[in-house]
N, C-alpha and C positions, 0 to 999 in steps of 0.2 A: 792747164787746161780750164776752160771758163765753166761753172757750174749754173745749171740750169735756174732760172729767177723760179720762186715759187709761185705756182698759180694763185689766179685771184679767188679761185674756191675754193683752195685749201685755207689761205689767209681770212674769207669770211667763217669758215667751219672753225676755225680756230677762238675768231673773237665770237663766235655768239656761241662757246663752250664757256670761255671768260664770264660772259654776261650772265649765262644762266648761274654759272657758280656762284658769282656775286648776288644774283637774286634771290636763290636760295638763303645765302647766309644773312640778307637782308631781311628779310621773312620771319627766319629763325629768330633773329634779334629780337625782329616786331614783336612776336610773339612772346619771347621769353619780358620782354619790358612790360607787354600787357598782362601777363599774369602777375607778374609782382607789383603794380599799379594796382590792378583791379581788385576791390577789396569788398568780400559782402558786409555790408551794415545790418546793424540788428540796432532796432527800436524795440525799447521796452518799457510797457505802460504800466505807468502810475495808478494804481486803486485810488488815490483819493483825488485824483483831478482828471478823472477819467470816468464818462459816463453815456448811457446811450436814453436820449429823451422819446419819449414818443405820442402821438397828438393822434386824435380820434375823433372826426368832426359828427355831430348828431344837428338835427334840423333846429334846435334850440341854442343849443352851447357846444363848447369844444372840450375835451376832455384829454387832460394833458398829466405827464406822469414820466417816471422812469425805472430805469433798471441800474444795479450796481454791478462794475466790474468784476469779476471773478479773478481770472489772472490773465497776462496777454504779453506775448513779444512777437515781433516781425522781422523775417529774414529776408533782405533784398539784393539783388546783385542790380547795382546800375547800367552795369555791360551788357548784360544779357535780360535783363526785364523778369528774372526769375524771383518767386517770392516764395516764402515758406510762412511755418509760423501758426498760431491762431489768437485769436480774441476770444475770450470767453465768457460771456454774462451771465449773471445768477438769476436765472428765470423766476425763483421765488420773491427776490425782492422787488418785483413790480410793486409800483405803488402811485395811483392816483390822488389820494388824498379823500379818498371816500373807500369805506368798509367795505359796506357791501356790496359793492360795484367792482372792487379788487378781489373780494371772494369771489364772487361771479366770474370775474376774470381767469382767475388762476385754478377753479373748480370747472369750467365749462368751454374756455377758451386754450388757454394756454394748456391745462392739466400739468402744473408746472410739477407737483408731486410727484408726477411718471415721468416728466420731462426735464427736470431741473435744471437742463444747462441752456443757452443761445449762442453757437458758436460761428464764426466767420474763420474759414481757412483760406487765405490767399495762395495763387499758385502765379502768376503772371501781373506786372504791373508797367503800363506803356506812360512815359512821360520821360521831360527830362528833369535832373537832378541837379537843384542849385547848391553850390557850396555854404551859402548862406543867403537867408530869405525866402519868399515862399513860391511853391510851385506846386502844379497839379497834375495827381498822376489819374489813368481809367485804370481801376485795381477790378482784376479778376480773380473769381474763386468760386467756394463751395459757402452756402447760406443755410446752417442746420438750426433746426426749430420742429417742435412738438414731433420727435421725430424722425425727421426728414430733412435730406439735404436737397439744397436749390441752386443751380448755377446765376451768379449773378455779376454784372460788373457796376463798381462803383465809383461815381466820381470823388476823389479825395482832395481836399487842398491841405499841404504839409507847409510846414513855415520851420526850414532847420536854423538853428542860434549856436555854435560853439558845438559843447557835447549834449543839446535840450533840443525838444524838439515840441511843436503843437501840431494838432490834425483836427480836419472838421469834417463832416459829411453828412450828407442828407439824401433820403432815399425810401422808396415805398415799399411796404412788404404786403403782398396782398394774399392777407389772410385765409380768407376763405377758398380762393383759387388751389391755394397749400394744404386745404383739408380741415381746417380750425373751425368751428364754429361761428356764425354771428351772433352776438351778444343782443341785440336787437329785442327789443320788448313790444306790447301795444303801443307805450307812448313814448317811445324812446328809439329811433331810427337812426342806425350811423353805417358808413360805408363801410365797402367790403375791403378794402387795405388801409393798412395804418402809416403814418408816416415816422420815420425815424430820424431823430438827428446826432450824431453821435461826435463827439467833443473829447478829447483826450491829448495829454501830453506825458513825457518822460524822457528818460536817457536815450543817446546815442553814443554806441561803439562799433567799432570795425571788428574782424573774424579775428586778428592778428591780438587786438587788445586783447579779447575775450582768453584765447591761449594764452597768452602771458599771466594772466590772472590765475590759470587753472593750476 
């Protein structure tokens, strides 16, 4: 007796099931490999090579100074763009080279004895990371100064080389809008925003290397 040939619909169902199983396996393998290769990197800041320079313009001349780094380390996942960590500057170290002007800045504007830290805490970065050489990220996070935090997005240029990195960024801080006093006097008129130029460098590690060191 001749056996009936399997229907075309039955063959199609069998084929689709096999395809579905294969697709699931491929996705699982891809997810596993992605988890194995994607690593969070850590940028440790070197205080000796990191500073925040500030500039303030008035009608007669420009005021220039800097703040020293207190501590800093940034975590970044190149796959998701998720960032963390913090960069902390010592507000009490602000120095423009003029004693009376700096005293007024610390006492009346920054109130640095009451608010001794200026902090940036990143939470996300957009940009393509290069294995070596320069790349640009749009870094979003919270900028804390004078007892309050503010949402900011800062363009940062980073240059990677082996296990080292350097970075620079320039942005404006609208200090009057953020609740600080304008130090203008009768014959000194300055703007309501101060320019900040960040420059820094340090070492670069990934999450697995940090775990091995512990």
